[in-house]
Wavefront OBJ file of the C-alpha trace (Angstrom):
o trace
v -0.001 0.248 -0.045
v 2.944 2.291 0.934
v 4.417 2.023 -2.958
v 0.944 2.723 -3.969
v 0.048 5.832 -2.104
v 3.269 7.066 -3.730
v 1.790 7.089 -6.620
v -1.673 8.537 -5.423
v 1.035 11.718 -4.206
v 3.009 12.036 -6.893
v -0.286 12.017 -9.553
v -2.317 14.100 -7.213
v 0.931 17.069 -7.464
v 1.675 16.793 -11.057
v -2.388 16.373 -12.025
v -2.756 19.862 -9.954
v 0.052 21.482 -11.262
v -1.062 21.290 -14.644
v -4.747 22.308 -13.521
v -4.005 24.861 -12.101
v -1.937 26.587 -14.799
v -5.138 25.682 -17.100
v -7.133 27.663 -14.936
v -4.311 30.702 -14.342
v -4.186 30.267 -18.322
v -7.552 30.934 -19.347
v -8.046 33.405 -16.278
v -5.319 34.928 -17.697
v -6.723 34.116 -21.379
v -10.789 35.828 -21.030
v -9.562 38.052 -17.888
v -11.734 40.683 -19.020
v -14.936 38.395 -19.532
v -14.295 36.464 -15.842
v -12.576 39.350 -13.776
v -13.754 42.095 -15.316
v -9.857 42.955 -15.931
v -8.632 42.635 -12.541
v -5.344 40.184 -11.197
v -6.071 39.712 -7.624
v -8.913 36.990 -8.458
v -5.371 35.319 -9.728
v -4.059 34.882 -6.350
v -6.238 32.286 -5.137
v -5.486 29.717 -7.935
v -2.375 28.021 -6.047
v -3.555 27.961 -2.504
v -7.061 26.632 -3.994
v -5.236 23.570 -5.804
v -2.768 23.112 -3.202
v -5.871 22.747 -1.318
v -7.752 20.347 -3.521
v -4.278 18.477 -4.057
v -4.248 17.502 0.131
v -7.712 17.331 0.228
v -7.711 14.063 -2.844
v -4.585 12.158 -1.749
v -6.068 12.500 1.837
v -9.333 10.613 0.902
v -7.061 7.971 -1.149
v -5.555 7.759 2.018
v -8.338 7.502 4.194
v -10.049 5.054 1.489
v -6.732 2.858 1.631
v -6.240 4.224 -2.164
v -10.016 3.259 -3.923
v -12.567 5.761 -4.792
v -15.143 5.843 -2.016
v -18.817 5.215 -3.586
v -19.782 8.587 -5.606
v -22.372 9.645 -3.112
v -19.949 9.145 -0.031
v -17.410 11.816 -2.488
v -19.701 13.978 -3.711
v -21.271 14.428 0.223
v -16.772 14.803 1.083
v -16.347 17.284 -1.069
v -19.550 19.588 -0.856
v -18.677 19.884 3.027
v -15.119 20.486 2.367
v -16.381 23.673 0.276
v -18.791 24.849 2.107
v -15.893 24.398 5.415
v -13.395 26.017 2.988
v -15.725 29.086 1.818
v -16.761 29.323 5.467
v -13.432 30.085 6.390
v -12.199 31.900 3.071
v -14.877 35.014 4.054
v -14.718 34.334 8.006
v -10.452 35.229 7.336
v -10.936 38.029 4.739
v -13.541 39.895 7.096
v -11.203 39.606 9.839
v -8.418 41.001 8.293
v -10.003 43.491 6.461
v -11.347 45.683 9.665
v -7.908 44.441 11.591
v -6.423 45.737 9.132
v -8.204 48.397 8.449
v -7.939 49.076 12.557
v -4.634 48.723 12.787
v -3.480 51.143 9.354
v -3.698 54.113 11.407
v -1.792 53.212 14.480
l 1 2 3 4 5 6 7 8 9 10 11 12 13 14 15 16 17 18 19 20 21 22 23 24 25 26 27 28 29 30 31 32 33 34 35 36 37 38 39 40 41 42 43 44 45 46 47 48 49 50 51 52 53 54 55 56 57 58 59 60 61 62 63 64 65 66 67 68 69 70 71 72 73 74 75 76 77 78 79 80 81 82 83 84 85 86 87 88 89 90 91 92 93 94 95 96 97 98 99 100 101 102 103 104 105
């Protein structure tokens, strides 16, 4: 199993890098249509790709190098997405308020 988890790790890293490249190229090519030309929306791509890689790697490790049932996978991805979006929102709000408060000190 250790050899198989190593293969999954290498594949997950390679594929997530490729997906980040594709997402970045698409965003760059369609930046006017997708983001209104603002480059700040490009910055979350690498951390999201890394988070997805870690999630997938841990999922395969949890299920002993196999794929869970479709309903289980969808449920876990949905929960992870909601939790991530919630914490992204909370962290962003806290950062905005703290920086707004502390910048004048």
